C-alpha positions as CSV (number, residue, x, y, z in Angstrom):
1,M,21.6,8.9,-4.8
2,L,18.2,8.6,-3.0
3,H,16.0,11.5,-1.9
4,P,12.5,11.6,-0.4
5,V,10.2,13.0,-3.0
6,S,7.4,15.6,-2.7
7,G,3.9,14.5,-1.7
8,F,2.8,15.2,-5.3
9,A,4.4,12.1,-6.6
10,A,3.3,10.0,-3.7
11,R,-0.3,11.0,-4.3
12,S,-0.1,10.4,-8.0
13,T,-2.6,7.9,-9.4
14,V,0.4,6.0,-10.8
15,A,1.1,4.8,-7.2
16,H,-2.1,2.7,-7.4
17,E,-1.3,1.1,-10.8
18,H,1.3,-1.6,-11.2
19,A,2.9,-0.2,-14.3
20,A,5.5,2.5,-14.8
21,A,4.4,5.8,-16.3
22,H,5.7,9.2,-17.2
23,V,4.3,12.0,-15.0
24,Y,4.8,15.7,-15.3
25,V,6.0,17.3,-12.1
26,P,6.0,21.1,-11.9
27,G,9.6,22.4,-11.6
28,R,11.1,19.0,-12.6
29,G,9.5,18.2,-15.9
30,T,8.4,14.7,-17.1
31,I,9.8,11.9,-15.0
32,L,9.3,8.1,-14.9
33,V,7.3,6.9,-11.9
34,Q,8.0,3.2,-11.1
35,P,5.7,1.4,-8.5
36,V,7.7,-0.9,-6.2
37,P,5.8,-3.6,-4.3
38,T,6.4,-3.6,-0.6
39,N,4.8,-4.7,2.7
40,D,6.8,-2.1,4.7
41,P,4.2,0.4,6.2
42,H,7.0,3.0,6.6
43,A,8.2,2.9,3.0
44,V,8.3,6.3,1.2
45,A,8.7,7.4,-2.3
46,R,12.3,8.0,-3.4
47,T,14.1,9.7,-6.2
48,V,16.6,7.4,-7.9
49,I,19.2,8.7,-10.3
50,V,19.7,6.1,-13.0
51,P,23.0,6.6,-15.0
52,G,22.2,7.0,-18.6
53,Y,18.5,7.6,-18.0
54,G,18.0,10.3,-15.4
55,E,15.6,10.7,-12.6
56,V,13.1,7.9,-11.6
57,Y,10.6,8.1,-8.7
58,A,10.3,4.8,-7.0
59,V,6.8,4.7,-5.4
60,P,6.0,2.1,-2.8
61,V,2.8,0.1,-3.5
62,R,1.3,-2.0,-0.8
63,P,-0.8,-5.2,-1.6
64,K,-4.5,-4.4,-1.7
65,D,-6.6,-6.1,1.0
66,T,-9.5,-7.6,-0.9
67,R,-11.3,-8.9,2.1
68,S,-14.7,-7.5,3.0
69,P,-15.1,-5.5,6.2
70,R,-16.8,-8.5,7.8
71,E,-13.9,-10.8,6.8
72,R,-11.4,-8.4,8.2
73,C,-13.3,-8.2,11.5
74,V,-13.6,-12.0,11.8
75,D,-9.9,-12.4,11.0
76,E,-8.9,-9.8,13.6
77,E,-11.2,-11.3,16.3
78,V,-10.0,-14.9,15.7
79,A,-6.4,-13.6,16.0
80,R,-7.3,-11.9,19.3
81,E,-8.6,-15.3,20.5
82,G,-5.3,-16.9,19.8
83,G,-6.1,-18.4,16.4
84,S,-8.6,-21.1,17.4
85,P,-11.6,-19.7,19.3
86,S,-14.1,-22.0,21.0
87,Q,-17.5,-22.5,19.5
88,L,-19.0,-20.0,22.0
89,A,-16.3,-17.4,21.1
90,M,-16.9,-18.0,17.4
91,G,-20.6,-17.3,17.9
92,A,-19.7,-14.0,19.7
93,I,-17.3,-13.1,16.9
94,D,-19.9,-13.8,14.3
95,L,-22.5,-11.6,16.1
96,K,-19.9,-8.8,16.6
97,C,-18.9,-8.8,12.9
98,S,-22.3,-9.4,11.4
99,Q,-23.1,-5.6,11.2
100,R,-20.0,-4.9,9.0
């Protein structure tokens, strides 16, 4: 059975780690929180009842974007130009993204 969980578990620091951990949740006791890798921006934490174990919170974890703000800006602008900007457009992109 799946149920959306409270914001408490979704904000838990465990959601940012990539290892399962036991977390105390007021009113529920200690439960297992399991990060689940996903690219879905609409994914939400769910309670999963595991037979023989009990309650587990499955918390979505999105891949971390390790690009610098400038790299993100350049990538976004190049995509806006259709993927292969002209030399002039690349100069404008470089100028626009240089302050980031």
